[in-house]
C-alpha positions in Angstrom: 0.0 0.0 0.0 2.9 2.4 0.7 4.2 1.9 -2.9 0.7 2.7 -4.3 0.5 5.8 -2.0 3.8 7.1 -3.3 2.8 6.4 -6.8 -0.4 8.3 -6.4 1.4 11.4 -5.1 3.8 10.9 -8.0 1.0 10.7 -10.5 -0.5 14.0 -9.0 2.9 15.6 -9.4 3.1 14.4 -13.0 -0.3 15.7 -13.7 0.5 19.1 -12.3 3.7 19.3 -14.3 1.9 18.3 -17.5 -0.8 20.9 -16.8 1.9 23.5 -16.2 3.6 22.5 -19.5 0.3 22.9 -21.3 -0.2 26.4 -19.9 3.3 27.3 -20.9 2.7 25.9 -24.4 -0.4 28.0 -24.7 1.5 31.2 -23.9 4.4 30.6 -26.3 4.8 32.6 -29.5 2.8 31.8 -32.6 5.8 29.9 -34.0 5.2 27.2 -31.5 3.6 23.9 -32.5 -0.2 24.1 -32.0 -3.3 22.1 -33.1 -6.3 22.5 -35.3 -9.6 22.7 -33.4 -12.2 20.0 -34.2 -14.5 17.7 -32.3 -13.3 14.1 -32.0 -12.3 11.5 -29.5 -9.2 9.6 -30.5 -5.4 9.9 -30.3 -2.4 8.3 -31.9 0.6 6.6 -30.3 3.6 6.1 -32.6 6.5 3.9 -32.0 9.6 5.3 -33.6 12.3 2.7 -34.6 11.0 0.4 -37.3 7.8 2.5 -37.7 9.1 6.0 -38.6 12.8 5.4 -38.9 15.4 2.7 -39.4 18.4 4.0 -37.4 18.9 7.6 -38.7 17.1 6.9 -42.0 13.4 7.9 -42.2 11.0 5.3 -43.6 9.6 7.0 -46.8 6.0 6.5 -45.9 6.5 8.4 -42.6 7.0 11.8 -44.1 3.9 11.5 -46.2 2.0 10.2 -43.2 2.8 13.3 -41.2 2.0 15.7 -44.0 -1.5 14.2 -43.7 -1.6 14.7 -39.9 -1.1 18.4 -40.0 -3.1 21.1 -41.7 -1.7 23.7 -44.2 -0.4 25.9 -41.3 1.4 23.0 -39.7 -1.2 22.4 -36.9 -1.9 18.9 -35.8 -5.3 17.6 -36.5 -5.4 15.0 -33.7 -3.4 14.4 -30.5 -0.1 12.6 -31.4 2.4 11.1 -28.9 5.7 9.3 -29.9 6.2 6.4 -27.5 9.6 4.9 -27.7 11.5 2.5 -25.5 14.7 4.5 -26.3 16.0 6.3 -23.3 19.6 7.5 -24.0 18.6 11.2 -24.6 16.5 14.0 -23.4 13.0 14.6 -24.7 14.0 17.9 -26.3 16.8 16.2 -28.3 14.4 13.4 -29.6 11.8 16.0 -30.5 14.4 18.0 -32.5 15.5 14.8 -34.2 12.0 13.8 -35.2 11.2 17.3 -36.4 14.2 17.1 -38.8 13.4 13.6 -40.1 9.6 14.0 -40.5 9.7 17.6 -41.6 7.0 18.7 -39.2 7.3 20.3 -35.9 7.5 17.9 -32.9 7.6 19.3 -29.4 9.0 17.7 -26.3 5.5 17.3 -24.8 4.7 14.9 -27.6 7.7 12.7 -26.9 7.6 9.9 -24.3 10.8 8.0 -23.6 11.1 4.7 -21.8 12.2 6.4 -18.6 9.5 9.2 -18.6 7.2 7.4 -16.0 10.0 7.5 -13.5 8.8 11.0 -12.7 6.1 9.3 -10.7 8.4 7.3 -8.5 9.0 10.1 -6.1 9.9 7.8 -3.2 13.3 7.2 -4.9 14.1 10.8 -5.9 16.0 11.7 -2.7 17.9 8.4 -2.6 21.4 8.0 -3.8 20.9 6.1 -7.2 23.5 4.4 -9.5 22.5 5.0 -13.1 23.4 2.8 -16.0 23.1 3.5 -19.8 24.7 5.8 -22.3 24.3 9.4 -23.3 23.6 12.1 -20.8 22.4 9.7 -18.1 23.2 12.0 -15.2 21.3 14.9 -16.8 18.4 12.6 -17.6 18.2 11.4 -14.0 18.2 14.9 -12.6 15.6 15.9 -15.1 13.3 13.1 -13.9 13.6 14.3 -10.3 16.5 12.2 -8.9 18.7 14.4 -6.7 21.7 12.3 -5.7 23.1 10.5 -8.8 26.1 8.3 -9.3 27.2 7.2 -12.7 29.1 4.0 -13.6 32.1 6.1 -14.5 32.2 7.8 -11.1 31.8 4.4 -9.3 34.6 3.0 -11.4 36.9 5.9 -10.6 36.1 5.6 -6.9 36.9 1.9 -6.8 39.7 1.4 -9.4 40.3 -2.3 -8.8 36.7 -3.4 -9.6 36.8 -3.1 -13.5 39.5 -5.6 -14.7 37.9 -7.6 -17.6 39.6 -5.3 -20.2 43.3 -5.6 -19.5 44.0 -2.3 -21.1 41.8 -0.5 -18.5 43.3 -2.3 -15.5 45.5 -0.1 -13.2 49.1 -0.1 -14.3 52.0 -0.7 -11.8 50.7 1.2 -8.8 47.1 0.7 -8.0 45.3 4.0 -7.3 43.9 4.4 -3.8 40.2 3.7 -3.3 38.3 7.0 -2.8 35.1 5.3 -1.7 31.5 6.6 -1.9 28.6 6.9 0.4 26.3 3.8 0.1 24.1 3.5 -2.9 20.4 3.1 -2.2 19.0 2.0 -5.6 20.0 1.1 -9.1 18.3 2.7 -12.2 18.9 1.1 -15.6 18.1 3.5 -18.3 19.3 1.5 -21.4 22.0 -0.6 -22.9 25.4 0.7 -21.9 28.6 0.8 -24.2 30.9 -1.4 -22.0 28.6 -4.2 -20.9 31.2 -6.1 -18.9 32.0 -3.0 -16.9 28.3 -2.2 -16.1 27.5 -5.9 -15.4 30.4 -6.3 -13.0 29.8 -3.0 -11.0 26.1 -3.5 -10.8 26.5 -7.0 -9.4 29.1 -5.6 -7.0 26.6 -3.0 -5.8 23.8 -5.5 -5.4 25.9 -8.1 -3.5 27.3 -5.6 -1.0 24.1 -3.7 -0.1 25.2 -0.6 -2.0 28.8 -0.6 -0.6 31.0 -2.0 -3.5 34.2 -1.6 -1.4 33.0 -4.3 1.0 32.8 -8.1 0.6 30.1 -9.9 -1.3 27.5 -11.4 1.0 24.3 -13.4 0.6 22.9 -11.5 3.6 22.2 -8.6 1.2 19.1 -10.4 -0.2 16.6 -9.1 -1.1 19.0 -6.6 -2.7 18.6 -2.9 -2.9 15.8 -1.7 -5.3 16.4 -2.0 -9.1 14.3 0.0 -11.6 14.7 -0.9 -15.2 13.5 1.0 -18.3 13.2 -0.5 -21.8 12.7 -4.3 -21.9 13.1 -4.7 -25.7 15.1 -7.8 -26.4 15.6 -6.7 -30.1 15.1 -3.5 -32.1 15.4 -2.6 -35.8 18.1 -0.2 -37.2 19.6 -0.1 -40.7 20.9 -3.7 -40.5 19.0 -6.5 -42.3 18.4 -8.2 -39.0 17.2 -7.0 -35.5 19.9 -5.7 -33.1 20.3 -6.4 -29.3 18.3 -4.0 -27.1 18.4 -3.2 -23.4 16.2 -6.4 -22.7 19.3 -8.4 -23.8 21.4 -6.6 -21.2 18.7 -7.3 -18.6 18.8 -11.0 -19.5 22.6 -11.0 -19.0 22.3 -9.2 -15.6 19.6 -11.6 -14.4 21.5 -14.6 -15.5 24.8 -13.5 -13.9 23.1 -12.6 -10.6 21.4 -15.9 -10.3 24.5 -17.8 -11.4 26.5 -16.1 -8.7 23.9 -16.1 -5.9 21.3 -18.8 -6.7 18.6 -16.1 -6.2 16.4 -14.3 -8.7 17.2 -10.7 -9.4 14.1 -8.7 -8.4 12.8 -5.4 -9.9 11.1 -2.7 -8.0 9.7 -1.5 -11.4 9.8 -2.5 -15.1 9.1 0.6 -17.2 8.6 1.1 -20.9 6.5 -0.9 -23.4 4.8 -3.3 -22.7 4.2 -2.1 -19.1 0.7 -0.6 -18.4 2.1 2.3 -16.6 3.8 3.5 -19.8 0.5 3.6 -21.6 -1.2 5.3 -18.7 1.4 8.0 -18.9 1.1 8.3 -22.7 -2.7 8.6 -22.4 -2.3 11.5 -20.0 -0.1 13.3 -22.6 -2.8 12.6 -25.2 -5.4 14.0 -22.9 -3.4 17.1 -22.3 -3.0 17.6 -26.1 -6.8 17.1 -26.6 -7.5 19.9 -24.2 -5.2 22.2 -26.1 -7.0 21.2 -29.2 -10.2 22.5 -27.7 -11.9 19.1 -27.6 -14.8 19.1 -25.1 -15.2 15.3 -24.9 -12.7 12.9 -23.4 -10.5 10.8 -25.7 -12.4 7.6 -26.1 -10.1 5.5 -28.3 -6.3 5.2 -28.6 -4.5 3.7 -31.5 -1.0 2.4 -30.9 1.2 1.8 -34.0 4.2 -0.4 -33.7 6.5 -2.9 -35.4 7.3 -5.2 -32.6 4.7 -7.9 -31.7 6.3 -8.6 -28.4 6.5 -5.0 -27.2 4.3 -2.6 -29.1 1.4 -5.0 -29.9 1.7 -6.9 -26.6 1.8 -3.7 -24.7 -1.2 -2.0 -26.4 -3.3 -5.1 -26.0 -2.3 -5.5 -22.4 -3.3 -1.8 -21.9 -6.6 -2.5 -23.6 -7.2 -5.4 -21.3 -6.5 -3.1 -18.4 -8.9 -0.6 -19.7 -11.7 -3.2 -20.1 -11.0 -4.6 -16.6 -11.1 -1.0 -15.1 -14.4 -0.2 -16.8 -15.9 -3.5 -15.5 -14.7 -2.9 -12.0 -16.1 0.7 -12.1 -19.5 -0.6 -13.3 -19.6 -3.2 -10.6 -18.8 -0.5 -7.9 -21.5 1.8 -9.3 -24.0 -1.0 -9.2 -23.1 -1.8 -5.6 -23.3 1.8 -4.5 -26.7 2.0 -6.1 -27.9 -0.8 -3.8 -27.7 -3.5 -6.5 -25.9 -6.9 -6.2 -23.1 -8.3 -8.4 -24.3 -10.5 -11.2 -22.1 -13.7 -11.0 -22.3 -14.0 -14.9 -20.8 -10.5 -15.2 -17.7 -11.3 -13.2 -14.5 -10.3 -15.0 -12.7 -13.5 -15.9 -9.7 -11.9 -17.6 -6.4 -13.0 -16.1 -5.3 -10.7 -13.2 -2.2 -8.7 -14.2 1.1 -9.1 -12.3 2.7 -6.2 -10.6 5.4 -6.3 -13.3 2.9 -6.0 -16.0 1.1 -3.1 -14.3 4.4 -1.3 -13.6 2.9 0.5 -10.6 -0.3 1.5 -12.5 -2.7 -0.2 -10.2 -4.5 2.3 -8.0 -2.8 5.2 -9.5 -5.2 6.5 -12.2 -8.1 8.4 -10.8 -9.7 9.8 -14.0 -12.0 8.6 -16.7 -10.0 6.3 -18.9 -10.5 5.7 -22.7 -12.9 3.0 -23.8 -10.2 1.0 -25.6 -6.8 0.8 -27.2 -6.4 -0.7 -30.7 -3.0 -2.1 -31.8 -1.8 -1.7 -35.3 1.2 -3.7 -36.6 3.4 -2.4 -39.4 5.8 -4.6 -41.5 8.7 -2.2 -41.8 10.6 -3.1 -38.6 11.1 -6.1 -36.3 8.1 -7.8 -37.8 8.1 -8.7 -41.5 5.8 -10.9 -43.4 8.8 -12.2 -45.4 10.4 -13.5 -42.2 7.5 -14.6 -40.0 3.8 -15.0 -39.9 1.5 -14.2 -37.0 0.1 -17.3 -35.3 -3.2 -18.4 -37.0 -4.2 -20.0 -33.7 -3.0 -17.8 -30.8 -3.8 -20.6 -28.3 -0.8 -22.6 -29.6 2.0 -22.9 -27.0 5.2 -21.0 -27.1 7.2 -24.2 -27.2 5.4 -25.4 -30.3 5.4 -22.2 -32.3 6.9 -19.1 -30.8 9.9 -18.1 -28.7 8.8 -15.4 -26.1 10.9 -12.3 -26.5 9.2 -10.5 -23.7 10.6 -9.9 -20.2 11.0 -12.8 -17.7 8.5 -11.2 -15.3 5.7 -10.9 -17.9 3.5 -13.9 -18.5 3.2 -15.0 -22.1 -0.3 -14.7 -23.5 -0.1 -15.5 -27.3 -3.4 -13.7 -27.9 -1.8 -10.4 -26.9 0.6 -10.6 -29.7 -2.3 -10.5 -32.3 -2.8 -7.0 -33.5 -6.2 -5.4 -34.0 -5.0 -4.5 -37.5 -2.0 -5.4 -39.7 -0.9 -3.0 -42.4 2.2 -2.5 -44.5 3.5 0.8 -43.2 2.7 3.8 -41.0 1.0 5.7 -43.8 -1.5 2.8 -44.3 -1.9 2.7 -40.5 -2.9 6.4 -40.3 -5.2 6.0 -43.3 -6.9 3.0 -41.6 -7.4 5.0 -38.3 -8.9 8.0 -40.1 -11.3 5.7 -42.1 -12.3 3.9 -38.8 -13.1 7.3 -37.3 -14.8 8.7 -40.3 -12.3 11.5 -40.8 -11.0 12.8 -44.1 -7.3 12.8 -44.5 -7.2 16.0 -46.5 
């Protein structure tokens, strides 16, 4: 209950910050990105890698797609949020990159990185946290609210005898003295690092010493200090012909090493990013804020999530849709009870209960009207390709018979959640499909 209470306060903080950003956006100069005003009730969530770009190369259909999403003055016709599991940069940097590639203006309040929901985890913001990843990880951490941040490089310099896999990086001749650091309270994994062996070694040192890597490993430090991980993608699509290793692969290595050394399972305080429900709750809040700036008077009723990875984008969107349906069912039952009625046994929600990992802290956090549903749209320009694989015709077939599960260890595999609501060739066809579904003209 304490964790839920912290998350509720974090959610209110997030909501306030979003409202403040919205007010600021409304007072900016006329050159700022703004929206057309119309009456509607849907929003779009776009994955980036494999949907809009391959590495640094834009997918041709993406530019045309976004020309259709803005009017002649460059105003967006509908709320648009870019939801990526990348997390090695700031939102401003990603927005500028997308603006250049897509040739439309993208603002930071339209961008959601894998680590964005960490703003809600306020109970960790005053702790001393070790951060792992690449890019401006220290700046990212401070921007999210963390006040006392230690990087892997700082840890390595403080304890120069710990990082010895690379012989060229070992101390030469005289070993530098250990500087030491105050104990580390938690570990935050933003994304795949550059030197995996260094990060794996030092993170395991921190976990096995209770945050004091200058001391001796001990099994007494279990459960270990909290670990929060962003981006569970095992694979992602760049310019190469085949998928590349993602941060999910690094997590597999860390989990395997920890268990091999200790015999215990590595535990996560939170798993954030697609396909976690908390990620979609956060994205929906951004959609809601944009709809208000559009001048829409009705809540967003439908969300369309467009992605290329069945195990992340599609699985996550469908898991979120299941969460929405379960929440609506629970709300209806509570309203019936408060009105003096009784629960109809035939109306009991029989959908599988979600694990804490799948919810990512979302349970008990959202206190607002939710959308009616989330539809998943799979494109064939990234991780998924019809030329290389076909979706299961019978989703009840087991993973051992037909499919290797690329999702995270702590997520149950439900084959039905990998089945998209719609399958199209590329993002342009996806947007055309959505507008047709909603009865909207593209021009």
